C-alpha positions, 0 to 999 in steps of 0.5 A: 876626912872621911866622906860626907854626903848631903842626905836631906835639905830643907830652905826655909821659907822667908829670908832675913832682911832687918832694916840695915842687917845684911840679906840672908836665907836661912839653911838646914840640912842633915850630914851623914856620913858614908855608912850612914853615921851622923856627922857631928862637929865643924865641917868645911862647906862651899855653897853655890848659886847657879843661874838657868844656863848653869853660870855661877852667880854667887859662892861663899865658903865657911866653916859649919857646925853640924850637930848630931847630923843637923846643920844650921847656917845663913846663906850670905852672912860670909859674903853677901847675896846677889842683887834681889833681881837675880832671884827673879829667875830660876836659880839652883844650888851647889853644895861641896864638903870639905874635899868632896867634889860638889854634890849632884844633882844641883838643888833648884832653889825654892821660893823662899828667896822671893821674900827678898823683894817683900824685904827690900819692898819693906825699906824701900828707899826712894827715890828707886829705879828698877829694871826688869825684862818682860817680852809681850807683858808688863814690867810693872802692873798694878790691879785695884779690885776695888773701885780705886786706882791701880796706879796713882802718881802725884808730882810734876809728872804724876806717872812717867812711862818711857820706852827704853832708848826713847830720846828726850822729849823737846817740849817740858811743860812749866807745871807738869802732866797728870800722865806723861809718856815717851816712846813708841806709844807714849801713853796707851790706854785700852778699855771696854767700857770706860776711858782707856787714858784719863789724865787729871792735872789742877794747872797743866795738861791732864794727859801729855804725850810726846812721841819723836817718831810715832803717836804721842798719845793714842786712844782706841776704842770700839763702842766709846771714846778713844780720846776724852778730854775735858777742861772745866776751867783754863787749859786744854782737854786734850794736847797733842804736839809733834815735831816731824812734818809727817807725824801726828800730834793727836790721832784718833781711830774709831769702827763706830764710835767718836775718835776724838771728842772734846768739851770746853765747858767754862764756868757756866757750863755753856757750850758757847763758852770762850774754852776749846773743846778741840784745839790744834796748833801747828803747821795743821792744827787739826786735820781729818781724814777719811776714805768714804765719809766727812774727814772733819764732821761739825755739828751744833744745836745752841745759838753758836757757831758750828765750827769758828775759825780764826786766824791772827797772822797774815795768812787766810782763816781757811784754805780749800782744795779739792778735785771733786765737782765741788770744793767747797759745799754748803747747805743750810736745812734752816731759814737763816743765811747760807753764808754770813761774814762780819769784818774786823768791827764786827759789821756785816761784810758779806751774807748769802741768803738761803735763796742764793742771794748775794748782800755785800758791804761793799757792794761790788764785784770784781774781776782780774782782766789783762792790763795794757799798763799803769792805771790808778785807783778809781780810774775808768777803764776801757778795752783795747782791741787786743783785750787789754784795758787801759784808762779812759780818754775820750768822752762818751767811750762806748768801749768803757768796761769797769773801774780800777780797784787798785793801783797798777804797774806798768809791767803788771799783767792783770787788773783788778777790775770793778765791773759791778757794785759799789765803787770809788770813781775818779770824776772831773768837772768837765761837764758841770758839777756832779749831783746824786743820781746823775749818769757818769760817762768817760771824759777827755781827762784820762781815767776820769769820768764826768756827767753824762748829759748827751741822750744820743750818745748815752746808749753803750757809754753809761759807767753808772750813777754818782752816789755823791755830789762833786763841785770840785774845780779840778779832778776828785772822787765820788762813790758811785753805783757801776752799772755798764749799759 
């Protein structure tokens, strides 16, 4: 066969990709013989595609027919073209005619095969999974020049973003999340004038972020709100859960605005509604840290409390620790009490007035003092020469110091002792019946008080005054005001 050389080549501007038909690339070329005469008739040809490194990614060999030098065929009709993702990289086309060597230089593939992506998108079969590498960029980016959404997802998980290699989250919501992310940054949103991340869900969490080692949800802003959660009915505005002790469920960092802002608005749109703006659950529900200012700052302009702390378990509702001059500092700029506490039934239990006055429902002040042995609740306690307390045992003891508040075992080192205020006192009728207002002193019955009537022996021996009458023939107990003198 005479040598045949490729003189001109043109790739068509599109790809044939009808539904159900093989993907092909229309191809045209002009073939001339060695001396320039146009080729006419069938010739054997091999077409090859190479990537940027020169590796072969596709090839087909077939017979093509030239008509007065014009050759026209469809690449891919003899051997299927590679996956559409292959065409996302620079490719070159090598052509070999007959037994001739492959022509040089190879031809750079024109952008026409990119239509393969459009053709496949037009007949996209769902569900669809794709993979690509975009170092420093985005695999998928959607921009809406109007006022709608760039990407919108609906379903159990509206939009799911997971970093390659991320573990499956250990927690799955019952109904689904508006935005779900897992990885180094499960969900990362950056905005110059609006919300970095905004999620909405009718029955579950608007934004849910799960991370095994870093932040589930992270919001960053220079002037606005890093993460903003709003609840209009029942649910959480922002929910963060951390599975490791050193992890952070929700973290907000802001240079000049609000790091984390939560608003809980009920049906009446009132600030004192039963819905929480920020709710924390875990070893540490809500944690705030600041190297120079307040770690946690709360303010309120309404009639409700600025901060409400509740514990339905067995531990304390609040615990404070610090190394500064004051572990807890409370300031009231209004006319109300500095501190007000209620019991389980909502009745007043303790209050501290703006002037520093203390009011207690129990009316007692107690101290932990060294114990000399066993004693019972209500016992009158006297101090030994070594400073340890024991139940009284003789009338008119001047070393009486208070009342035992609770039973103490023989080996207990300390005893809770009421030294002033209201207390329940064990009494006996040794010096006659007791009436409200009678002075109380120790008796010969261990731990029991009696009515004090010997004026010469009263100084230094008075334990307090009776608030209730006592007429029983044996030992009993009454309420009394403890006032040592």
